[in-house]
Every structure is written in structure tokens, then in C-alpha cells.
C-alpha positions in Angstrom: 11.2 11.5 -2.8 13.4 14.6 -2.3 12.9 16.4 0.9 12.1 20.1 0.9 14.4 21.4 3.7 14.0 25.1 2.8 10.2 25.1 2.5 8.4 25.8 5.7 5.8 23.2 6.8 2.3 24.8 6.6 0.2 21.8 7.6 0.8 18.3 8.9 -1.4 15.2 8.9 -1.5 12.3 11.3 -1.7 8.6 10.3 -5.6 8.5 10.2 -5.7 11.4 7.8 -2.9 9.9 5.7 -4.9 6.6 5.5 -7.9 8.5 4.1 -5.8 10.1 1.4 -3.5 7.1 0.6 -5.2 3.7 0.8 -2.0 1.7 1.4 -1.2 -0.5 4.4 1.1 0.9 7.1 3.8 -1.6 6.3 3.7 -0.6 2.6 4.0 3.1 3.4 6.9 2.3 5.8 8.7 0.2 3.2 8.2 3.0 0.5 9.6 5.6 3.0 12.7 3.5 3.6 13.3 3.2 -0.2 12.7 6.9 -0.6 9.6 6.5 -2.7 7.2 8.2 -0.2 7.4 11.3 1.9 9.1 10.6 5.2 7.3 11.0 8.5 8.8 13.0 11.3 8.1 13.0 15.1 6.4 15.8 16.9 6.7 13.9 20.2 7.9 10.4 21.2 4.4 9.1 20.4 3.2 11.3 17.6 4.4 11.1 14.0 3.1 13.3 11.2 3.6 13.8 7.5 3.9 17.1 5.6 0.5 17.5 3.8 2.1 19.4 0.8 4.7 16.6 0.3 1.9 13.9 0.4 -0.2 15.9 -2.1 2.8 16.4 -4.4 3.5 12.6 -4.2 -0.2 11.9 -5.1 -0.1 14.3 -8.0 3.1 12.7 -9.3 1.5 9.3 -9.1 -1.5 10.5 -11.0 0.6 12.1 -13.8 2.7 9.0 -14.4 0.6 5.9 -13.7 2.4 2.7 -12.8 1.8 -0.4 -14.9 -0.1 -3.2 -13.2 1.6 -6.4 -12.3 0.8 -9.3 -14.6 -1.6 -12.0 -13.5 0.1 -15.2 -12.3 -0.1 -18.2 -14.6 -2.1 -20.7 -12.5 -1.3 -23.5 -14.9 2.2 -23.5 -13.6 1.1 -24.4 -10.0 2.5 -27.7 -8.7 -0.7 -28.3 -6.6 -4.2 -27.2 -7.0 -5.4 -26.0 -3.6 -9.0 -25.3 -4.7 -11.2 -28.3 -5.3 -13.4 -28.4 -8.4 -17.2 -28.6 -8.2 -17.2 -32.3 -9.1 -14.8 -33.3 -6.3 -16.6 -31.2 -3.6 -19.9 -32.9 -4.5 -18.4 -36.4 -4.3 -17.0 -35.7 -0.8 -20.4 -34.5 0.3 -22.2 -37.6 -0.9 -19.8 -40.0 0.8 -20.1 -38.2 4.1 -23.9 -38.4 4.1 
């Protein structure tokens, strides 16, 4: 995401407000920032980081205009083991225990 160095910052938002706008995990946001795919945070003090509201809104608008294709579902038939027991096996275990 290109940074707007010449544009003055009108409003900033803190992490809680960002979470309300962008329902992604903190680690996902951090990784996207490192790759340049999300607006970068900046520090107001050693313990307070904020994001430029206009940059976040522009990022959301760009995401809305160009939706991202969903990841394909995994093919569960290619699993080497089956971690979930079927209903017939679960019932047999219950009968033996009782």
C-alpha cells in the first residue's frame, strides 16, 4: 500500500477501532503490513500505535472494488489419517465401555 507522505493526517484510530472496522487478527494485520498490503501503523508514543483512518478506509474501498477469490476447499480424501471417528465407531466404543 503506497504511503501518502504529502497528505496531512486528519484522524487516527487505535487498535480497538481498527478491529471494529477490519475483522482480521492482529497477527494477520501485522503480516500484511510487513508485506505492504495494509496501511502501516505509526507510533504516537512508546506505548501507543495508531493508523491513519483515511488510509484504512481507502484500503477497505479497494478491497470492496476488487474482491479476492476464496481459497479452494481441501480434498479430505487425500488425508493419510482420519482424525474424526464415524458414528458407527463412536457407538461401538460407548457400548464396550458400559
